[in-house]
C-alpha positions as CSV (number, residue, x, y, z in Angstrom):
1,M,2.1,-33.8,-37.3
2,A,2.7,-30.6,-39.3
3,K,6.1,-29.1,-39.0
4,S,4.7,-25.8,-37.7
5,R,2.4,-26.1,-34.7
6,R,-0.9,-24.3,-34.7
7,S,-2.4,-23.7,-31.3
8,T,-5.9,-22.4,-30.4
9,I,-4.3,-20.1,-27.7
10,E,-2.2,-18.3,-30.2
11,M,-3.3,-15.2,-32.1
12,D,-1.9,-14.2,-35.4
13,K,-0.5,-10.6,-35.8
14,K,-3.6,-9.3,-37.6
15,E,-6.1,-10.6,-35.0
16,F,-4.0,-9.4,-32.1
17,R,-3.6,-5.9,-33.6
18,K,-7.4,-5.6,-34.3
19,I,-8.4,-6.7,-30.7
20,G,-5.6,-4.7,-29.1
21,Y,-6.5,-1.5,-30.9
22,Q,-10.1,-1.9,-29.9
23,L,-9.2,-2.5,-26.3
24,I,-6.9,0.5,-26.2
25,D,-9.7,2.7,-27.6
26,D,-12.1,1.3,-25.0
27,I,-9.6,2.0,-22.2
28,S,-9.0,5.5,-23.5
29,N,-12.7,6.2,-23.4
30,F,-13.0,4.7,-20.0
31,I,-10.2,6.9,-18.6
32,G,-11.6,10.0,-20.3
33,S,-15.1,9.5,-18.8
34,I,-14.3,8.0,-15.4
35,D,-15.5,11.1,-13.5
36,Q,-19.0,10.6,-15.0
37,K,-19.4,7.1,-13.7
38,P,-20.5,6.1,-10.2
39,V,-17.6,5.3,-7.9
40,T,-19.2,1.9,-7.3
41,P,-22.2,0.2,-8.8
42,N,-23.2,-1.3,-5.4
43,E,-23.9,-4.8,-6.7
44,G,-23.9,-7.8,-4.4
45,P,-22.1,-11.1,-5.1
46,S,-25.2,-12.9,-6.3
47,Q,-25.9,-10.1,-8.9
48,L,-22.4,-10.4,-10.2
49,Q,-22.5,-14.2,-10.3
50,D,-25.6,-13.9,-12.4
51,L,-23.7,-11.6,-14.8
52,L,-20.9,-14.2,-15.1
53,G,-23.3,-17.1,-15.4
54,N,-23.3,-20.1,-13.2
55,T,-22.0,-22.4,-15.8
56,S,-19.3,-25.1,-15.7
57,L,-15.9,-24.7,-17.4
58,P,-16.7,-24.5,-21.1
59,E,-15.9,-27.6,-23.2
60,N,-15.0,-25.6,-26.3
61,G,-13.3,-22.3,-26.8
62,R,-14.8,-19.0,-27.9
63,P,-13.4,-16.2,-30.1
64,A,-10.9,-13.9,-28.3
65,A,-12.5,-10.7,-29.6
66,E,-15.8,-11.7,-28.2
67,L,-14.3,-12.6,-24.8
68,I,-12.3,-9.3,-24.5
69,A,-15.3,-7.2,-25.5
70,K,-17.5,-8.9,-22.9
71,T,-14.8,-8.7,-20.2
72,T,-14.2,-5.0,-20.9
73,D,-17.9,-4.3,-20.3
74,L,-17.8,-6.3,-17.0
75,L,-14.8,-4.5,-15.6
76,F,-15.7,-1.0,-16.7
77,N,-19.3,-1.2,-15.5
78,H,-19.2,-3.4,-12.5
79,S,-16.1,-2.4,-10.6
80,L,-15.3,0.0,-7.7
81,L,-13.3,2.7,-9.5
82,N,-10.4,3.7,-7.4
83,G,-9.3,6.0,-10.2
84,H,-12.5,8.1,-9.8
85,P,-11.7,11.6,-8.5
86,K,-14.1,11.1,-5.6
87,F,-12.5,7.8,-4.4
88,L,-10.7,8.8,-1.2
89,G,-11.0,5.4,0.6
90,Y,-8.3,3.4,2.2
91,I,-4.9,4.0,0.5
92,T,-5.3,2.9,-3.1
93,S,-4.2,5.5,-5.6
94,S,-5.6,6.4,-9.0
95,A,-3.4,4.4,-11.3
96,A,-1.1,6.2,-13.8
97,P,-2.1,5.4,-17.4
98,I,1.5,4.7,-18.3
99,G,1.4,1.9,-15.7
100,A,-1.4,0.2,-17.6
101,L,0.7,0.3,-20.8
102,A,3.7,-0.9,-18.8
103,D,1.9,-3.9,-17.6
104,L,0.8,-4.8,-21.1
105,L,4.3,-4.5,-22.3
106,A,5.8,-6.4,-19.4
107,S,3.3,-9.3,-19.7
108,S,4.0,-9.5,-23.5
109,V,7.7,-10.2,-22.9
110,N,6.9,-12.1,-19.7
111,P,10.4,-12.1,-18.0
112,N,10.9,-14.1,-14.8
113,V,12.6,-11.5,-12.7
114,G,13.9,-14.1,-10.2
115,A,17.2,-14.6,-11.9
116,Q,19.3,-12.3,-14.1
117,I,19.8,-14.9,-16.8
118,L,16.0,-15.2,-17.1
119,S,15.4,-11.5,-17.2
120,P,18.5,-9.6,-18.4
121,I,17.1,-6.1,-19.0
122,A,14.2,-6.5,-16.5
123,T,16.7,-7.2,-13.7
124,E,18.7,-4.1,-14.5
125,I,15.6,-2.0,-14.7
126,E,14.5,-3.2,-11.2
127,K,17.9,-2.5,-9.8
128,Q,17.7,1.0,-11.2
129,T,14.2,1.5,-9.9
130,I,15.3,0.5,-6.4
131,K,18.1,3.1,-6.6
132,W,15.7,5.8,-7.7
133,L,13.3,5.0,-4.9
134,C,16.1,5.3,-2.4
135,D,16.9,8.7,-3.9
136,F,13.2,9.7,-3.9
137,I,12.8,9.2,-0.2
138,G,16.2,10.5,0.8
139,V,18.3,7.5,1.7
140,P,21.7,6.5,0.3
141,S,21.6,4.6,-3.0
142,D,23.7,1.8,-1.6
143,Y,20.5,0.5,0.2
144,G,19.4,-2.6,-1.6
145,G,15.9,-3.9,-2.1
146,I,13.2,-5.7,-4.0
147,L,9.8,-5.0,-5.4
148,V,7.0,-7.1,-3.9
149,S,3.2,-7.2,-4.1
150,G,2.4,-4.6,-1.4
151,G,2.7,-3.4,2.1
152,N,2.2,-6.7,3.9
153,M,4.9,-8.5,1.8
154,A,7.3,-5.5,2.0
155,N,7.0,-5.5,5.8
156,F,7.2,-9.3,6.0
157,T,10.4,-9.3,3.9
158,A,12.0,-6.8,6.3
159,F,10.7,-8.6,9.3
160,L,12.4,-11.8,8.2
161,A,15.7,-10.0,7.5
162,A,15.6,-8.5,11.0
163,R,14.9,-11.9,12.5
164,T,17.9,-13.4,10.7
165,A,20.2,-10.5,11.6
166,K,19.2,-10.1,15.3
167,A,18.0,-13.4,16.6
168,P,20.5,-16.0,17.8
169,Q,22.8,-17.2,15.0
170,N,21.7,-20.8,15.2
171,I,18.2,-20.0,14.2
172,K,18.5,-21.3,10.7
173,E,19.6,-24.7,11.9
174,D,17.7,-25.1,15.2
175,G,14.7,-23.0,14.5
176,I,13.0,-20.6,16.9
177,Q,11.5,-23.1,19.3
178,N,14.2,-22.3,21.9
179,T,13.9,-18.5,21.5
180,S,10.4,-17.8,20.3
181,N,9.1,-17.1,23.8
182,K,11.9,-14.7,24.4
183,L,12.1,-12.7,21.2
184,T,10.3,-9.4,21.4
185,V,9.1,-6.8,18.9
186,Y,8.1,-3.2,19.6
187,C,5.6,-1.0,17.8
188,S,2.9,1.5,18.6
189,K,-0.8,0.7,19.0
190,T,-1.4,2.4,15.6
191,T,0.8,0.0,13.7
192,H,-0.8,-1.7,10.7
193,T,-2.1,-5.3,11.2
194,W,0.8,-6.7,9.2
195,I,2.8,-7.0,12.5
196,E,0.3,-9.4,14.0
197,K,0.4,-11.5,10.9
198,A,4.2,-11.5,10.9
199,V,4.7,-12.7,14.5
200,I,2.0,-15.4,14.0
201,L,3.3,-16.7,10.6
202,F,7.0,-16.5,11.4
203,G,6.8,-18.2,14.8
204,L,7.2,-15.5,17.4
205,G,3.5,-15.5,18.5
206,T,1.3,-12.5,19.5
207,K,2.8,-12.4,23.0
208,S,6.1,-11.3,21.5
209,V,4.6,-7.9,20.5
210,R,5.0,-5.0,22.9
211,W,2.3,-2.4,22.1
212,I,3.8,1.0,23.0
213,P,1.2,3.7,23.8
214,T,0.9,6.8,21.7
215,D,0.8,10.4,22.7
216,A,-2.0,13.0,22.1
217,S,-0.9,13.4,18.5
218,N,-0.9,9.6,17.9
219,K,2.9,9.2,17.8
220,M,4.7,6.4,19.6
221,E,5.8,7.5,23.1
222,T,9.5,7.0,22.9
223,K,10.0,7.2,26.7
224,A,7.6,4.3,27.1
225,L,9.5,2.4,24.4
226,D,12.8,2.9,26.2
227,N,11.3,1.8,29.5
228,T,9.7,-1.3,28.0
229,I,12.9,-2.4,26.3
230,K,14.9,-1.9,29.6
231,K,12.3,-4.0,31.5
232,D,12.4,-6.8,29.0
233,L,16.1,-7.0,29.1
234,E,16.0,-7.2,32.9
235,N,13.6,-10.0,32.6
236,G,15.7,-12.1,30.2
237,Y,13.9,-11.3,27.0
238,L,15.7,-10.9,23.6
239,P,14.5,-7.6,22.0
240,L,14.6,-7.9,18.2
241,M,13.3,-4.9,16.4
242,V,11.3,-1.7,16.7
243,V,8.8,-0.7,14.1
244,G,8.3,3.1,13.5
245,T,5.5,4.3,11.3
246,A,5.9,6.9,8.6
247,G,2.2,7.7,7.9
248,D,-0.1,5.5,10.0
249,V,-3.1,4.2,8.0
250,S,-5.8,5.8,10.2
251,T,-4.6,9.4,10.6
252,G,-1.3,9.7,8.6
253,V,0.9,10.5,11.6
254,V,4.6,10.0,11.3
255,D,6.4,8.8,14.4
256,N,9.5,10.5,15.9
257,L,11.8,8.5,13.7
258,S,15.1,10.0,14.9
259,D,14.2,9.3,18.6
260,I,13.3,5.7,17.7
261,S,16.5,5.4,15.8
262,A,18.6,6.6,18.8
263,I,16.9,4.0,21.0
264,C,17.6,1.2,18.5
265,K,21.3,2.2,18.4
266,T,21.4,2.2,22.2
267,Y,20.1,-1.4,22.4
268,N,21.5,-2.7,19.1
269,L,18.0,-3.4,17.7
270,W,16.8,-3.5,14.1
271,F,15.0,-0.3,13.2
272,H,12.3,-0.8,10.6
273,I,10.1,1.9,9.2
274,D,6.7,1.1,7.8
275,G,6.4,3.9,5.3
276,A,4.2,1.9,2.9
277,Y,1.9,5.0,2.6
278,G,3.8,8.0,3.9
279,A,7.4,7.6,2.9
280,P,7.1,9.3,-0.6
281,A,6.0,12.5,1.3
282,A,9.7,12.8,2.3
283,I,10.2,14.4,-1.2
284,V,8.1,17.5,-0.1
285,P,10.5,20.1,1.3
286,K,8.1,21.5,3.9
287,L,7.7,17.9,5.3
288,K,11.3,16.9,5.3
289,H,11.6,17.5,9.1
290,L,9.0,14.7,9.7
291,F,11.3,12.2,8.1
292,T,14.5,13.0,10.0
293,G,16.0,9.7,11.0
294,I,14.8,7.8,7.9
295,K,18.5,7.4,6.8
296,D,19.2,5.4,10.0
297,A,16.6,2.7,9.3
298,D,17.8,-0.8,8.8
299,S,14.8,-1.4,6.5
300,I,12.0,0.6,5.0
301,A,8.7,-0.6,3.4
302,L,7.0,1.7,0.8
303,D,4.3,1.0,-1.7
304,P,4.5,2.6,-5.2
305,H,0.9,1.6,-5.7
306,K,-0.1,3.9,-2.9
307,W,1.4,7.4,-3.3
308,L,3.4,7.0,-6.5
309,Y,0.2,6.2,-8.4
310,S,1.4,2.8,-9.7
311,P,-1.2,0.2,-10.7
312,L,-1.5,-2.7,-8.3
313,E,0.6,-4.6,-7.4
314,A,3.8,-2.7,-6.4
315,G,5.3,-2.7,-3.0
316,C,9.0,-2.3,-2.1
317,T,11.4,-3.3,0.7
318,L,14.6,-1.3,1.1
319,V,17.4,-2.6,3.4
320,K,20.5,-0.6,4.5
321,N,22.7,-3.6,4.1
322,P,21.4,-5.8,1.3
323,Q,23.5,-8.7,2.5
324,H,20.9,-9.2,5.2
325,L,18.4,-10.1,2.5
326,I,20.7,-12.6,0.9
327,D,21.5,-14.1,4.3
328,T,17.8,-14.5,4.9
329,F,16.5,-15.7,1.5
330,S,19.3,-17.1,-0.6
331,S,19.5,-20.8,-1.5
332,H,21.4,-22.7,-4.2
333,P,19.8,-25.9,-5.2
334,E,21.7,-28.0,-7.8
335,Y,19.1,-27.4,-10.5
336,Y,19.7,-23.6,-10.4
337,N,22.3,-22.7,-13.0
338,F,22.1,-19.0,-12.2
339,S,25.6,-18.2,-11.0
340,K,27.8,-17.5,-14.0
341,S,31.4,-16.7,-13.9
342,G,32.5,-13.6,-15.9
343,Q,33.3,-10.0,-15.6
344,D,30.0,-8.8,-14.1
345,K,28.4,-10.4,-11.0
346,A,24.7,-10.8,-11.7
347,Q,22.1,-10.0,-9.1
348,N,19.4,-12.6,-8.8
349,F,16.3,-11.3,-7.1
350,Y,15.2,-14.7,-5.9
351,E,18.0,-14.3,-3.3
352,Y,16.3,-11.0,-2.0
353,G,12.9,-12.2,-1.1
354,L,10.3,-14.9,-0.7
355,Q,9.5,-15.5,-4.4
356,N,11.5,-17.4,-6.9
357,S,9.3,-16.7,-9.9
358,R,8.7,-13.0,-10.1
359,G,6.8,-10.8,-12.5
360,F,8.1,-7.6,-13.9
361,R,6.6,-5.1,-11.4
362,A,9.4,-2.6,-11.7
363,L,8.6,-1.5,-15.2
364,K,5.5,0.5,-14.4
365,V,7.2,2.2,-11.5
366,W,10.4,2.9,-13.5
367,L,8.4,4.4,-16.4
368,A,6.2,6.6,-14.2
369,L,9.3,7.9,-12.3
370,Q,10.7,9.0,-15.6
371,Q,7.4,10.4,-17.0
372,V,6.7,12.5,-13.9
373,G,10.2,13.2,-12.6
374,R,11.2,14.5,-9.1
375,S,9.6,17.9,-9.6
376,G,6.4,16.4,-10.9
377,Y,6.0,14.1,-7.9
378,K,6.7,17.0,-5.5
379,K,3.8,18.9,-7.2
380,L,1.4,15.9,-7.2
381,I,2.0,14.9,-3.6
382,S,1.9,18.5,-2.4
383,E,-1.4,19.0,-4.2
384,D,-2.9,15.9,-2.5
385,I,-1.8,17.3,0.9
386,E,-3.2,20.7,0.1
387,L,-6.6,19.1,-0.9
388,S,-6.6,17.2,2.4
389,E,-5.9,20.4,4.3
390,M,-8.8,22.1,2.4
391,L,-11.1,19.2,3.3
392,Y,-10.2,19.6,7.0
393,D,-10.7,23.4,6.8
394,L,-14.1,23.0,5.2
395,A,-15.2,20.5,7.7
396,D,-13.9,22.7,10.5
397,Q,-15.9,25.6,9.2
398,H,-19.2,23.7,8.6
399,P,-21.7,23.8,11.5
400,E,-22.7,20.1,10.9
401,L,-19.2,18.7,10.7
402,E,-16.4,18.3,13.2
403,A,-12.8,18.2,12.0
404,V,-10.9,15.6,13.9
405,S,-7.4,15.3,12.5
406,Q,-5.2,16.1,9.4
407,N,-1.8,14.6,8.7
408,L,0.0,14.1,5.3
409,S,-3.0,13.6,2.9
410,I,-5.4,12.0,5.4
411,T,-8.2,14.0,7.0
412,T,-10.7,12.6,9.6
413,F,-13.9,14.3,10.5
414,R,-17.5,13.4,11.5
415,Y,-21.0,14.5,11.0
416,V,-22.6,16.1,14.1
417,P,-26.4,17.1,13.8
418,L,-27.4,20.7,14.4
419,E,-29.3,19.6,17.5
420,N,-25.9,19.5,19.2
421,I,-26.1,15.9,20.2
422,D,-23.2,15.1,22.5
423,H,-24.0,11.5,23.1
424,K,-20.8,9.7,22.0
425,E,-22.4,6.4,21.4
426,Y,-25.1,7.9,19.1
427,L,-22.6,9.9,17.1
428,N,-20.5,6.8,16.6
429,T,-23.5,4.9,15.4
430,L,-24.6,7.7,13.2
431,N,-21.3,8.2,11.5
432,E,-20.9,4.5,10.9
433,A,-24.3,4.4,9.3
434,I,-23.3,7.5,7.2
435,L,-20.2,5.7,6.0
436,N,-22.2,2.6,5.0
437,E,-24.5,4.9,3.0
438,L,-21.6,6.7,1.3
439,Q,-19.8,3.5,0.4
440,T,-22.8,2.1,-1.4
441,G,-24.2,5.3,-2.8
442,G,-21.8,5.7,-5.7
443,E,-21.1,9.4,-5.3
444,V,-18.1,9.3,-3.1
445,F,-16.1,6.6,-1.4
446,L,-14.5,7.2,2.1
447,S,-13.3,4.9,4.8
448,N,-13.3,5.1,8.6
449,A,-11.0,5.7,11.5
450,I,-11.4,5.4,15.2
451,V,-9.7,8.5,16.7
452,N,-9.7,9.0,20.5
453,G,-12.7,6.7,20.6
454,Q,-14.6,8.6,18.0
455,Y,-15.9,6.8,14.9
456,S,-14.8,9.2,12.2
457,L,-15.1,9.5,8.4
458,R,-11.7,9.2,6.8
459,A,-10.5,10.6,3.5
460,C,-7.1,9.7,2.1
461,I,-6.2,11.7,-1.0
462,V,-3.6,9.8,-3.1
463,N,-5.5,10.6,-6.3
464,F,-4.1,12.8,-9.1
465,R,-7.7,13.2,-10.5
466,T,-9.2,14.8,-7.4
467,S,-9.7,18.6,-7.6
468,K,-10.8,21.4,-5.3
469,K,-14.3,21.2,-7.0
470,D,-14.5,17.5,-5.9
471,I,-13.6,18.4,-2.3
472,E,-16.4,21.1,-2.2
473,E,-18.9,18.6,-3.8
474,I,-17.9,15.9,-1.3
475,I,-18.7,18.2,1.6
476,E,-22.2,18.7,0.2
477,I,-22.7,15.0,-0.4
478,I,-21.7,14.2,3.2
479,I,-24.0,16.9,4.6
480,G,-26.9,15.6,2.6
481,T,-26.3,12.0,3.5
482,G,-25.7,12.9,7.1
483,R,-29.1,14.7,7.4
484,K,-30.9,11.9,5.7
485,V,-29.3,9.1,7.9
486,H,-29.8,11.1,11.1
487,L,-33.5,11.6,10.3
488,K,-34.0,8.0,9.5
489,I,-32.3,6.8,12.7
490,S,-34.2,9.4,14.8
491,Q,-37.5,8.2,13.3
492,E,-36.7,4.6,13.9
493,R,-35.9,5.4,17.6
494,A,-39.0,7.5,18.1
């Protein structure tokens, strides 16, 4: 065997540079022309499989340059483009270009940010990123935390910390079988589906959830919350935690966080805020009052890949007392040689969450926070909100649209034909059909929300490429689509 190993998976410096330069050029052209492309190509799974080719795993390799060129074409021309200025669906932001460069850089070094010894500078960057995120949303920097994949994992991480902190102390040794039918969790009916996953996956069961009603503005009714907790205590249940929402996924409403916090203090419950979408809006001065009480949270979930414009994946869990994370997730098998004696005590992120091996998610967030800065994010987030308000106003003024709600950067509205059709069932059917047409048409991508029983079109603006011109054009697209779909359904029913 030769002294120096030559591997088919390696690239020499010259080849890597040539392929890399071409890829960067292609990405630059893609970003520069993204607004000229359809939001989605509307291709079905079988069409895409035909493009890939239904072949078995190749026996022999192919040149890297050829593979990268083909894959670039596949991704640029056969993807839904959430960076398109007319993508306003769900809560996936346009991704900051610096984040793409950060991911390339991070994967080149490939640190395992599970232990400090395996990722010396990456660990410190993640620690600093956590502190900056605390400062960003207005909580003390002595909160601890960890970057995770997204909202589900951020909320799961906090849920498990709450269970460890507030459930009977023998839960680690004896499990939850003796308490699972008694532990209770409180949240509003608008809470994201992660809570149902959490109680199922972590042993409490769906009967443990107390769904608190919402008021006319879609906020949790805190009096109902207080009464429900009292009733459960009288009946021998073990209240565990309350989940407040800072920007619900359907309408963007922020719960009365300070009132919820006071109730949690009264009953010694864990107060968790699901701010995966809305928490970054706390940086906007005119919205600061909505987030009163955020400093009292025991834990907070927020997603930089939502309103901080980070590429996927980037979620975050913040916890007031980081020891709760260590108590929940830390383990020390004999084959871990991660605890070194010395002047500085190292922080090992495997003790803060579910993963042992962890990618370097923090780099893209850390770089974007520095590139944009506090004032830059205030401006970007404020502009998104202003565009959402503009969309609401235009819908409210148009005779064929009905504005339904507007909170943070989410607007809901629906198409109503000029014939003044009041039949609720028909309008729900019509707007669902309009949404299906919009999502496959390639001109604009919206999602839906059910608001007070009304099937509504939903636009969430977390997109730094969206402009006033886009909002005006989106109104016209929806009107044109609405008329066409209404005519089609009317003819089919005639």
